[in-house]
C-alpha positions in Angstrom: -53.1 7.7 -51.6 -55.1 4.5 -50.9 -59.2 4.9 -51.2 -59.1 4.3 -47.6 -57.0 7.3 -46.7 -58.9 9.3 -49.1 -62.0 9.1 -47.0 -60.4 9.2 -43.7 -60.1 12.2 -41.2 -58.3 13.3 -38.5 -58.6 10.1 -36.2 -60.7 12.0 -33.0 -58.0 11.0 -30.8 -55.6 13.5 -32.1 -58.3 16.5 -31.9 -57.4 17.5 -28.4 -53.4 17.0 -29.5 -54.3 19.6 -32.8 -55.8 22.1 -30.2 -53.0 22.3 -28.1 -49.9 22.3 -30.6 -52.2 25.3 -32.2 -52.0 27.7 -29.5 -48.5 26.7 -28.4 -47.4 26.8 -31.7 -49.7 29.9 -32.6 -48.0 31.6 -29.4 -44.5 31.3 -30.7 -44.8 34.1 -33.6 -44.4 36.9 -31.5 -42.1 35.3 -29.3 -39.2 34.6 -32.0 -40.1 38.3 -33.0 -39.1 39.0 -29.8 -36.1 36.9 -29.6 -34.6 37.1 -33.3 -34.3 40.8 -32.1 -31.5 39.5 -29.8 -29.9 36.4 -31.3 -28.2 35.4 -34.2 -31.0 33.3 -36.1 -28.6 30.1 -36.6 -27.6 29.9 -33.0 -30.7 30.7 -31.5 -31.9 27.3 -33.4 -28.9 25.5 -32.9 -29.3 26.3 -28.9 -33.2 25.2 -29.3 -32.5 22.4 -31.0 -29.9 21.1 -28.7 -32.4 21.5 -25.9 -34.9 19.4 -27.8 -32.8 16.4 -28.9 -31.6 15.9 -25.4 -35.3 16.1 -24.0 -36.8 13.7 -27.1 -34.1 11.3 -26.2 -35.1 11.4 -22.7 -38.6 10.9 -22.9 -37.8 7.8 -25.7 -35.8 6.3 -23.5 -37.7 6.5 -20.8 -40.7 4.8 -22.6 -38.9 1.9 -23.6 -39.0 3.0 -27.6 -36.2 1.7 -29.5 -33.9 4.3 -30.6 -31.4 2.4 -33.1 -32.8 3.5 -37.0 -33.9 0.9 -38.6 -31.4 -1.0 -41.5 -31.4 0.9 -44.8 -34.1 3.6 -43.4 -31.0 6.5 -43.0 -31.6 7.8 -46.5 -35.0 8.7 -45.8 -34.4 9.7 -42.3 -32.2 12.3 -43.9 -34.2 13.3 -46.9 -37.2 14.1 -44.1 -35.1 16.1 -41.8 -33.4 18.1 -44.4 -37.1 19.2 -45.5 -39.3 19.0 -42.7 -36.9 20.6 -40.0 -33.6 22.1 -41.4 -35.5 24.0 -44.7 -38.3 25.3 -42.5 -35.9 26.6 -39.3 -32.8 27.9 -41.8 -35.2 29.9 -43.7 -38.2 30.6 -41.3 -35.7 32.3 -38.7 -34.2 34.5 -41.6 -37.6 35.8 -42.7 -39.3 36.1 -39.5 -37.0 39.3 -38.4 -38.4 41.1 -42.2 -41.9 41.4 -41.3 -44.8 41.3 -38.7 -44.4 38.4 -37.0 -48.6 37.5 -37.5 -47.8 37.8 -41.6 -44.4 35.6 -41.3 -47.1 33.1 -39.7 -49.6 33.3 -42.4 -47.2 32.9 -45.4 -45.3 30.1 -43.4 -48.5 28.6 -42.9 -49.4 28.3 -46.9 -47.9 24.7 -46.6 -50.9 23.2 -46.9 -52.0 24.3 -50.2 -48.3 23.4 -51.4 -49.1 20.0 -49.9 -51.9 19.7 -52.0 -50.1 21.0 -55.1 -47.3 18.2 -54.3 -50.2 15.6 -54.2 -51.2 16.1 -57.0 -48.9 17.3 -59.4 -45.8 15.2 -58.6 -47.5 12.2 -57.0 -50.5 12.4 -59.1 -52.8 11.5 -56.2 -56.6 12.2 -56.1 -57.9 15.1 -54.1 -61.8 14.9 -53.1 -63.5 17.8 -53.7 -64.3 18.2 -50.1 -60.6 18.8 -49.4 -60.3 20.7 -52.2 -63.0 22.9 -50.6 -61.3 23.1 -47.4 -58.1 24.1 -48.9 -59.8 27.2 -51.0 -61.3 28.3 -47.6 -58.3 28.1 -45.6 -56.1 30.1 -48.3 -59.1 33.1 -48.5 -58.7 33.2 -44.6 -54.9 33.7 -45.1 -55.3 35.9 -48.2 -57.8 37.8 -45.9 -55.1 38.4 -43.0 -52.8 39.6 -45.5 -55.2 42.5 -46.9 -53.4 45.8 -47.0 -50.1 43.9 -46.0 -50.1 42.8 -49.5 -48.1 46.0 -51.0 -45.8 45.8 -47.6 -45.1 42.1 -48.7 -44.2 43.3 -51.9 -41.4 46.0 -50.5 -39.9 43.0 -48.6 -39.5 40.4 -51.1 -36.9 38.4 -49.6 -38.8 38.1 -46.4 -41.3 36.7 -48.5 -39.5 34.6 -50.7 -38.2 33.0 -47.4 -41.2 32.0 -45.8 -42.5 30.7 -48.8 -39.4 28.8 -49.3 -39.7 27.3 -45.9 -43.5 26.3 -46.3 -42.9 24.6 -49.2 -40.2 22.5 -47.8 -42.5 21.7 -44.7 -45.0 20.7 -47.5 -42.2 18.5 -49.3 -41.4 17.2 -45.3 -45.0 16.5 -44.8 -45.6 14.5 -47.9 -41.7 12.4 -47.3 -43.3 11.4 -43.9 -46.8 9.9 -44.9 -45.2 8.4 -48.0 -42.1 7.0 -46.8 -42.2 5.9 -43.1 -39.0 5.6 -41.5 -39.8 2.5 -38.9 -39.3 4.3 -35.8 -41.4 5.0 -32.7 -42.8 8.7 -32.7 -40.5 10.0 -29.9 -37.2 8.5 -31.4 -38.9 9.6 -34.7 -38.5 13.3 -33.5 -35.5 12.8 -31.5 -33.4 11.9 -34.5 -34.8 14.2 -36.8 -34.0 17.5 -34.1 -30.2 15.8 -33.6 -29.4 15.7 -37.1 -30.8 19.0 -37.9 -28.9 20.3 -34.9 -25.8 18.6 -36.2 -26.3 20.5 -39.8 -27.5 24.0 -38.0 -24.7 24.5 -36.0 -22.4 23.7 -38.6 -24.2 26.4 -40.5 -24.0 28.8 -37.8 -20.2 28.5 -37.4 -19.5 29.3 -40.7 -22.0 32.5 -40.9 -22.6 33.7 -37.6 -20.2 35.0 -35.2 -22.9 35.4 -31.7 -22.9 33.2 -28.4 -24.5 29.9 -28.7 -26.4 30.3 -25.1 -28.9 32.9 -24.0 -27.7 34.3 -21.0 -26.8 37.1 -22.8 -29.9 38.2 -23.6 -32.9 40.3 -22.1 -35.3 38.3 -19.4 -38.1 38.3 -22.1 -36.0 37.0 -25.0 -34.5 34.6 -22.3 -37.8 33.1 -22.4 -38.6 32.7 -25.8 -35.1 30.4 -26.1 -36.1 28.5 -23.3 -40.0 28.3 -25.1 -38.5 27.5 -28.0 -36.7 24.7 -27.2 -39.0 23.3 -24.5 -42.6 23.9 -25.8 -41.8 24.4 -29.3 -39.7 21.7 -30.1 -40.3 19.3 -28.0 -44.0 19.2 -27.6 -45.2 21.0 -30.8 -42.7 19.0 -32.9 -43.4 15.6 -31.1 -46.9 16.3 -31.7 -46.8 17.6 -35.5 -44.8 14.1 -36.0 -47.5 11.9 -34.5 -50.5 13.8 -36.3 -48.5 13.7 -39.8 -47.5 9.9 -39.1 -51.4 9.0 -38.6 -53.0 11.0 -41.2 -52.9 11.5 -44.7 -50.8 14.7 -45.8 -53.8 16.8 -46.7 -55.2 16.1 -43.9 -52.3 16.7 -41.4 -51.4 20.0 -43.4 -54.7 21.4 -42.8 -54.7 20.7 -39.2 -52.2 23.4 -38.6 -53.9 25.9 -40.2 -55.4 27.4 -36.7 -51.8 28.0 -35.8 -51.3 31.2 -37.9 -54.5 32.6 -36.6 -53.5 32.5 -32.9 -50.1 33.5 -34.5 -51.7 37.0 -35.7 -54.1 37.2 -32.4 -51.1 36.5 -29.9 -49.3 39.1 -31.7 -51.9 41.8 -30.8 -51.7 40.8 -27.3 -47.9 40.7 -26.7 -47.2 43.4 -29.5 -50.0 45.9 -28.4 -52.1 45.2 -32.0 -55.8 45.3 -32.0 -58.0 43.2 -34.1 -60.0 44.3 -37.0 -63.0 42.8 -38.9 -60.8 40.7 -41.5 -59.0 38.7 -38.4 -62.3 37.5 -37.4 -63.1 36.5 -40.9 -60.4 34.9 -41.7 -60.7 33.2 -38.2 -64.3 31.8 -39.2 -62.7 30.8 -42.4 -60.2 29.0 -41.3 -62.3 27.1 -38.2 -64.5 26.4 -41.4 -61.6 24.9 -43.4 -60.3 22.9 -40.8 -64.1 21.2 -39.9 -64.4 20.7 -44.0 -61.2 18.8 -44.5 -60.7 17.2 -41.0 -64.4 15.5 -40.9 -64.2 12.1 -42.0 -65.6 10.9 -45.1 -68.2 8.0 -45.0 -67.4 5.3 -47.1 -69.4 4.2 -50.0 
């Protein structure tokens, strides 16, 4: 990471986008839990990705963006898609039904910790103390939210491993986006990732699953979840994440998502009838402080 990047926080122009992404992605966790109770996981993802690919390509074309992938950039695009999109989506949809939606969100959003570890151990890049402290605060908040559920997680090792694998995959994708830019406009970049991941996940679903690809056999609430994921989670939130991760260093962009699991926990309480306790409020304070620590720009020497 360049020295200028080490001092750079999240651009102020992205603050509103981070807040909107956190809200809509956080709300999606209990929605996912309900929808996946009625639909095969990869066929669900296939439907959402098809809707998102059509929407993102339409937006990119209407905006006048260049759609052609630059020569020599297909390998980068494929690797980024594999980790940033396919790994996260496949592992996540199988892990979420195995545990409470809020707890799955917490495990999934441990990926900022993996991003920092990859940056430190694999890329051999320096991370300043301010951001390491922010990561520690955020991790404390997530561990606090796990609380008494640690034993329950231990009784469901497969779900835990799937969600941690999804988090690691997303972390690798985040680092790849920052380190190896593809040279595509923002929406076109998100659209190509979505289309490529749709193709692979659809093939896997044809091999391993038997259910229908459309949502019309579902209950009204699950149908809402399917369209919410296709239109809001995949088009808006994934586009927002691509924009944030392309304009900020990996340690900053990944930490920008730490509000998502907090909102996921509280939305699970709202939608699924759970009740907040003191540890949820304390975890919220820790995560907000972590974001403020990591996202605050540092002054140049």
